[in-house]
C-alpha positions in Angstrom: -16.7 -2.7 -3.9 -16.5 -3.0 0.1 -16.4 -0.7 2.7 -12.9 -0.7 4.4 -11.5 1.5 7.0 -7.9 2.8 6.7 -6.2 4.5 9.4 -2.4 5.9 9.2 -0.2 6.8 11.9 3.5 7.5 12.7 5.4 4.7 15.1 8.2 6.1 17.3 10.8 5.4 15.0 9.1 7.7 12.5 7.9 5.0 9.9 4.1 5.1 8.7 2.0 2.4 10.0 -1.3 1.6 8.0 -4.3 -0.2 9.9 -7.0 -1.8 7.5 -10.3 -2.3 9.5 -8.4 -2.2 13.0 -5.3 -4.7 12.1 -2.0 -3.5 11.3 -1.2 -3.7 7.6 2.3 -4.7 8.2 4.9 -5.9 5.5 4.7 -9.4 6.7 0.9 -9.4 6.3 -0.6 -11.5 3.3 -2.4 -8.5 1.7 0.9 -6.7 1.8 3.1 -9.5 0.2 0.2 -10.5 -2.3 0.6 -6.4 -3.5 4.4 -6.9 -3.9 3.8 -9.6 -6.1 1.7 -7.3 -8.2 4.1 -4.6 -8.0 7.1 -4.4 -5.8 7.6 -0.7 -4.9 8.3 -0.6 -1.3 8.9 -4.1 0.6 10.2 -2.0 3.6 6.5 -0.9 4.4 3.8 1.8 3.7 4.4 5.4 3.5 2.4 8.4 2.5 3.5 12.0 2.0 7.1 11.3 0.7 8.4 11.0 -3.0 9.9 7.8 -2.6 8.2 4.2 -3.3 6.3 3.7 -0.3 3.1 5.7 -1.0 3.0 3.8 -4.7 3.1 0.6 -2.6 0.4 1.9 -0.1 -1.8 2.4 -3.2 -1.8 -0.5 -4.8 -2.2 -2.4 -1.5 -5.1 -0.2 -0.8 -6.4 -0.7 -4.3 -6.2 -4.6 -3.8 -8.1 -4.3 -0.2 -11.5 -2.9 -1.8 -11.1 -5.0 -5.2 -9.5 -8.4 -6.6 -6.3 -8.4 -8.0 -7.4 -8.2 -11.3 -9.3 -5.3 -11.1 -6.4 -3.6 -9.1 -4.0 -4.7 -11.8 -6.3 -2.9 -14.3 -6.7 0.3 -12.5 -3.3 0.8 -11.0 -2.1 3.6 -13.1 1.5 2.7 -14.1 4.1 -0.1 -13.5 6.5 2.3 -11.7 6.2 5.2 -9.2 6.4 8.7 -10.9 9.3 10.6 -9.6 8.2 14.3 -8.5 11.7 16.0 -8.8 
């Protein structure tokens, strides 16, 4: 496993923004696009602390950042996000 740095912040429009090793992890980034191929939960971007699909997509993207795609697929807990209703 590699040591990677993640930092989250809120943009002025309220959306979550995550930086990976100082670079914005945007929906247009290669890592985000690759994570959508593995599990397409939230193409609109990362999120945390909500009951939506953004946290699930952020989790798989972060896992892919520190492992390879095969390991991420093996360790990711489910194919669909859990509903906490």
